N, C-alpha and C positions, 0 to 999 in steps of 0.2 A: 663751147661757146653757147650762150643763152640766146633764144631767138627773142625778139623784140615783141613779137605779137603773139607768143604763146598763151599768155595769159586772157589776151583778148578773144583767142580761138577757144579756151577752156569756158570762157563766161558765155561765148555764144552758143556752145555746144550744151551747155547747162541751161540756158534760157531755151533752147529749140525743143531739149527734152522736157522741160517743165511745160512747155506750152503744148506739146503732143499729149502729155499724159493727161493735161487740164481738158482738152478737147476730147479725148477718149472718156474721161469722166463723166464728161456732160453728155455726151451722146448716149452713154449707158445709162444715165440717170433718165434721159429723156425719153428712152424705149422701155424702161421697165416700170412705167406707171407714174404717177403723178406726186414725185417728190417723197418725203421721208416720213411723213405723218400717217401711216396706213393703219387700218383697222382690220384684223383677221378675225373670222369665223369659219373653221373647217376650210373648204374651198373658195369660200367668198372673201372677197378683199373688197375695201371702199377706203376713200381718202377724205376724211370730214371736213378739212381744212381748204380743200381746193376751191370751193365757193364763197369762202369769206376772205376777210383782209389778212388773215394771219397765215396765208399759204406762203411757203418757201419759194425761193426763185426758181426751183427746178419745177415745182408744181405750176407756176405762173407760166413757165416757158412752154410747158406741156400742153396746158390749156389753149395759149397762143397759137400753138403749133397747130393744134387739132381743129381750131375755129369753133369749139364748142362752147355753149354757155352752160355752165355746171348748177346745179341746184345750191342755193344757198344753206348754211347748216340749219336755219330755221324752217325751211322748205322740206327738207328731207334728204335722203342719203342714196347713193348708187353702190351697189356692191356688183362686183364682177368676179365670174368663176372662169378659169380657162383650164382647168382639170377637174375630174370625178372627185368624188368623197373619198376615194383610194388613192388619190395622189396621181392618176395616169391623166396625161393630157387629152382634153376633148377633141374627138377624131370624128370628123363627118363621115367615115365609114362604117361608123359603130351607132348603135342604138341605145338611147338612155331613157332612162324614167326619173323624174323630178317629182320627189314626194313631200307631201303638204306641210311641213311648218313653215310660218314665215313670222318675224317678230311683228309685235303691236305696230301697227300703222293705220292711218285713217283709209288708205288706198295704197294699192301696189300694182306693179306690172312686172311681167317676167318676158324678156325677149331674147331670141337668138340672133347674135351679131358675129361681125368680123373681128379679129382680133384687135383691130385698130377702133372698134366700136361702131361701125357703119352696120346698117340693117343689110341682111343678105337677101338679094332678089331668088324668089322661089316662085314655082309656077302656081302656088295657091293665095299668093299676096297676103298671107295671114305671117305676121312679123312676131307677135306675142299674144299673150293674155294678160286680162286685168284680174284683180280681186273681185269685180263687178261681173264679169263675164263667164269666168270659168265654171265648168261643170263640176259639180261636188257630190261627192259619195253622202251617203246617210252619216250624219255627226259632223258634217262640214268639211272633213278632208278632201283633198284632190290629188290628182296625180296628172303629171303631163309627159307624154310621149315625144321624144325628140328621135325623129328618123326619116331617112330620105323617103321611104314609102307610106302611104296614107294609112292612117289607123283610124278607128273610131273613137269618139271622145275627144279628149284635149290632145292635139297633135300640134306640133311644130316641125317644119323641115329645117335643115341647116343647109338646103340648096346642094349646090355642086361643091361647096367649101369642103376642102381637107380639114382644116383646122378651124374653130369657131370659138366663140364665147357666150356665156349666158349671163344676162345682164337684169338684175332685179332691184328696181327702182321702189324705195319706200317712201311714200308722202306722207309728212306732217307724222313722223315717228317720235316716240317718247325714248327710243333707243339712246342709252347714255354712250356718247362717243368718246369719253374720258377713261372709259372702264373696259375690261376686255369684255368681247361681245360672246355671247355662249353660242357655239357651235351647234347645240341641239334646238335651238330656236329659229334655224335656217332650215331651207329645203335641203334634202339630201339628193345627191346626183349620183345614180345607180348605173353602171354600165350593164347592159344587157347581152347584146352579142355584135360580132363584128364580122363584116363582110370578108 
């Protein structure tokens, strides 16, 4: 004997499974960046479409959720690194050296932030360096040390954060966002030691 409600039960089960899968995919997309149009260069990742009208729905949702005001494509690009140049996650218990290549830009800043993009509280109150204030070696190169303990020269602290990210903002850059970015034009992140 056939159950009269079996087809309705199968339809309801299929809808519930589809809803659960859709919610899972949306949460995953919101927690892994700003949508699908990303630009990678070594450990650095940017989402060029976030600040203009061509952003996909996931990018718009991620921006709305964070409450930030992203740079427009004509203003600049924001690149984020959550791993070093060897591919290992950035760890607050380790020391790093960020070495001196940056793509062409009128002005740039490099800061230490949480994985969510917020500045990390630290005892010095210094959250980053800019192209105008970083101390340079002869020839114009620079290096920035990332470590919990103070260093001479360009030094940033990850505070007490276990995991952190580096945020490189390029203002008024001619970087072609429709082409593959050259990783050799970006700063190298080298792990030195770990506690």
